[in-house]
N, C-alpha and C positions, 0 to 999 in steps of 0.2 A: 503494500500500500504506500509506504514511504517512497519507494523507488518510483512509483507511478506519479506521485505528487511532484517529486523533483523533476521528472521528465516534462510534466505539463508546465511547470514554472520555467524551466529552461527553454522550452519551445516558445512560450509566450514572450519571454525576454528577447529571444532571437528574432521573433516576428516584429516586435516593437523597434528594436535596433535596426532591422532591415528597412522598415518603413521610414524611420528617421534618416537613415543614410541616403535613401533614394531621394527624399525631398530636399535635403540640404546640399546634395551634390549634383542635382539634376542640371542646373544652369552651368556648372563647371564642365560637365561632360558633353552636353548638347549645345552649349554656347548660344542659347537663345537671346542673350542680351549683349553679345559681343558685336561691334560694328563690322568686323571682318568676316562674319559668318554670312554666306549667301542665303537668300531666301528662295531663290529659284535659279535654274539654269536650263538652257536648251542646247541641243546638239543638231548638227546639219541644218543650220538656220538659213532660210531664204525669205527675207522680209521685204515687202514692197510698200512704198508710201505713195499715195496718189495726191495730185494737186487739186485745186478747187474745181477744175474742169473734168476731173475723173481720169486724167492721164497719168501715167507713171512718172513721178517726180524723182524718185530714188529707189535703189535696190541695195540691200545689204546681204552679203553671203559670208558665212563663217562656219567653221566646224564646231565652235562652242561659244556660247554667250552666257555669262554669269551675272546675275543681278543681285545688288546689295541694297535692300529697301531702306535700311536705317540711314545711309548717307546718300541715297538716291543716285547711285552710280552703277554703271554696268561695264564689265570687262569683256572685251571681244578678242578672240584669238584669230590671228591672221585674217583681218578683215579685207574684203573686196567690196568696195562701194562704187556704185554707178550713180552719177548725178546727170539727170536729163534736162538740160536747159531748153527753153521753148524754141529758140531760133538757131541754136548751135548744135554740133554733134555732141554726143555724150562724153562725159569725163569719167575715166576709170581710175580708181584710187586703191592701191594695194599698200599694206604695211605689215610688219611683224606683229604689232600689238595696237590696241585702241582702248580708250576708256570714254564712255559716254557720261557726261556730267549734266546735272540739272534736268533729269528726265530725258530729253533728246535735243536740247538747244545747242549743245557744244560737244564736239568729239575731238579728243586728243589722240593723234596717231603718232607712233614712233617706231623706229627700227626699219631701215630700208624703205622709206616712204617713196612710192613711185606713182606719179600722176600722169595719165596719158589722155590726149584728145585725138581722136581719129580725124583724118582730113574731111573737110566739108566745103561748102560753097564759099565761106568766109574764113577758113582756117586751113593750116597745113598740119601734117602729123606733128604733134608736139609732145615731148616728154619732159617732166619736171622731176628732179630727184633731190631729196633732202633727208635729214635724219628725224625731224619732228615737224608736225603740222597740226594746226588747230583748224577744224572745219566747223562751220556754222551751217548745217544742212537747210534750215528754214530760209536762209538768205542766199544759199549757194555761194558762200564766201569762204575763202581759206587764207590763212596767214601763217608765217613763221618768222622767227628772228635768227634762224640757223642758216648756214651756207646752203645755197641752192644752185643746181646745175640745170640749165634749160637746153634741151637738144631739139633741133629742127633739121630737116634735110639741108646739108651744106653749112650748118652753123651750130655753134655751141656758145653759151653764155654762162658765166659764173658770177654769183653775187652773194651778198649776205643779207638775208631778210627779203621777204616777198609778201605782197598782198595780191589776191586774185579774186576777181568777180567772175565766177564760173558761168553765170547767165549771159554776160556780155562778152566773155572771152578776153577780158582786160586783165593784164598782169603788170603790177608795179614792182620794180626791184628797188630795194631800200638803200643799199650801200655797196661799195667796193665792187662795182660792176666791171667785168672784163669779158670781151667777146672775141670770137674767132669766126670768120666767114671765109670759106673756100681757102683756108690755109693762112689767112692774115689775122693778126691779133689787134684788137682795138680796145681802148679804154675810155 
């Protein structure tokens, strides 16, 4: 009888300690209140944004997108973004990494950033290379303060810093511009 009473007390104490342990360590193991804990992720992402006329404004392709609700940021692995201006050929933007800030109003891209625009009625084949780029998708505007290389058929331009209106195809180089056309270097 005594042995049975000790067993019941021991099992009750073990159950109470187990419940207490689960409740006090739940946040530690599951990280529910840590800002670095993702609240969702997607794989093999193909996301399309439409403009007010119902036409494709932009496309995002990525093998993995991870969202962090607490700081309203999203990490994107090897993003491929297509921006479709109304009058110009599309812009294709590749990078090793990206982070979407403030919902979707600002995208930071870094690591081998490559921007290309195919030839069209008002444009030549154009490639922009840089290490970092800030993209504002709603405005179709991009900028960087990093070194930039712009390649077109028979020309190459190097600069530090750039602003680009992707809707109008307008690119402003900010400093230290040096260009080469058909073998000649100009500053």
